[in-house]
C-alpha positions as CSV (number, residue, x, y, z in Angstrom):
1,M,9.9,77.8,-27.0
2,N,10.7,81.3,-28.6
3,D,12.7,80.7,-31.7
4,I,10.8,79.9,-34.5
5,K,13.6,80.0,-36.8
6,L,14.2,76.0,-35.6
7,F,12.5,74.7,-38.8
8,Q,14.1,75.7,-42.0
9,I,12.6,74.9,-45.6
10,T,15.6,73.5,-47.7
11,E,15.7,74.2,-51.3
12,E,15.3,70.3,-51.9
13,D,11.9,71.5,-50.2
14,K,10.9,74.4,-51.6
15,A,11.5,72.4,-55.5
16,H,9.4,69.5,-54.0
17,Y,6.4,72.0,-52.8
18,K,6.7,74.0,-55.9
19,K,5.5,70.5,-57.7
20,I,2.8,70.0,-55.4
21,I,1.7,73.7,-55.7
22,K,1.6,73.3,-59.5
23,D,-1.0,70.5,-59.3
24,I,-3.1,72.4,-56.5
25,D,-6.9,72.7,-58.0
26,T,-7.7,76.2,-57.4
27,N,-11.8,75.0,-57.9
28,H,-11.3,73.6,-54.0
29,K,-10.6,77.2,-53.1
30,D,-14.1,77.4,-51.0
31,A,-13.6,73.7,-49.4
32,I,-10.2,74.4,-48.2
33,L,-11.3,77.9,-46.6
34,K,-14.1,76.3,-45.0
35,V,-11.8,73.8,-43.1
36,L,-9.2,76.4,-42.5
37,E,-11.9,78.8,-40.8
38,E,-12.8,75.5,-38.6
39,K,-9.4,74.9,-37.7
40,I,-8.5,78.4,-36.6
41,Q,-12.1,78.4,-34.5
42,I,-10.8,75.3,-32.7
43,M,-7.4,77.0,-32.0
44,F,-9.1,79.9,-30.9
45,N,-11.5,77.8,-28.6
46,D,-8.2,76.0,-27.4
47,G,-7.0,79.1,-26.3
48,I,-3.7,80.2,-28.4
49,A,-0.7,79.4,-26.5
50,N,2.5,80.7,-27.9
51,K,4.6,83.1,-30.5
52,V,4.4,80.7,-33.1
53,E,0.8,80.1,-33.2
54,I,-0.1,83.9,-32.7
55,E,2.4,84.4,-35.8
56,L,0.7,81.8,-37.7
57,I,-3.0,82.8,-37.7
58,E,-1.6,86.5,-38.6
59,S,0.1,84.9,-41.6
60,I,-2.4,83.0,-42.5
61,I,-5.4,85.9,-42.3
62,K,-2.8,88.0,-44.5
63,L,-2.8,85.1,-47.0
64,V,-6.9,84.8,-47.1
65,H,-6.7,88.7,-47.1
66,I,-4.8,88.8,-50.3
67,L,-7.0,85.7,-51.7
68,N,-10.2,87.6,-50.8
69,T,-9.5,90.8,-51.7
70,H,-8.1,90.7,-55.1
71,V,-10.1,88.5,-57.5
72,D,-7.6,88.9,-60.5
73,L,-4.8,86.9,-58.9
74,P,-2.7,85.0,-61.2
75,K,-3.4,81.3,-61.0
76,Q,0.1,80.3,-59.6
77,I,-0.2,83.1,-56.5
78,I,-4.0,81.3,-56.0
79,Q,-2.1,78.0,-55.9
80,E,0.6,79.2,-53.4
81,I,-2.0,80.4,-51.3
82,L,-4.0,77.5,-51.2
83,F,-1.0,75.3,-50.6
84,A,-0.1,77.3,-47.4
85,M,-3.5,76.9,-46.2
86,S,-3.6,73.2,-47.2
87,Y,-0.3,72.8,-45.4
88,F,-1.8,74.6,-42.2
89,I,-4.8,72.4,-42.1
90,D,-2.8,69.2,-42.5
91,E,-2.3,67.9,-38.9
92,N,0.2,65.4,-39.8
93,D,2.5,67.5,-42.0
94,E,6.3,67.3,-41.5
95,I,6.0,68.1,-37.7
96,P,2.7,67.1,-37.0
97,D,0.5,69.3,-35.6
98,T,0.3,67.4,-32.1
99,T,3.6,67.6,-30.6
100,L,3.9,70.0,-28.0
101,E,5.2,73.3,-28.6
102,F,6.8,72.3,-32.0
103,G,3.8,71.3,-33.9
104,Y,3.6,74.4,-35.8
105,L,6.8,75.4,-36.8
106,D,6.8,74.1,-40.0
107,D,3.2,75.4,-40.7
108,I,5.0,78.7,-39.8
109,T,7.8,78.6,-42.2
110,V,6.1,77.2,-44.8
111,A,3.2,80.1,-44.7
112,N,5.9,82.8,-43.9
113,W,8.0,81.5,-47.0
114,I,4.7,81.7,-49.1
115,L,3.5,84.9,-47.8
116,D,6.8,86.4,-49.0
117,D,6.9,85.2,-52.1
118,V,3.4,86.0,-52.9
119,Q,3.8,89.5,-51.4
120,K,7.1,89.7,-54.1
121,N,5.1,88.3,-56.8
122,L,2.0,90.3,-56.9
123,P,1.0,92.1,-60.0
124,E,1.9,95.8,-59.3
125,K,-1.7,96.9,-59.3
126,I,-1.9,94.8,-56.2
127,T,-0.7,96.0,-53.1
128,T,-1.4,93.9,-49.8
């Protein structure tokens, strides 16, 4: 499996996810980061097997970097980042993570959508 574009986010999906993003409690940041760290460690222990998983980890690490480096992020951006992390943590999302070779296609698509949006909407004084 080489094509990470097999899973697409529709405008309907984006509208649905944006409603969820608005309800994310930023006070759960530390708990989400802890679970995220554990999930990434498990993936490393199991051996990252394919291009999708590698790109997913890289995108998530970029989001963590943005979140941890810039303390004055707007709440909306923090919520978006936490949504992408929560989506990745959820093993039973649109495509369950246990689905061989395809389990992380939705996760990478969501992570990259959020990463692109966050990077476009970072205040000018903040750069990645």
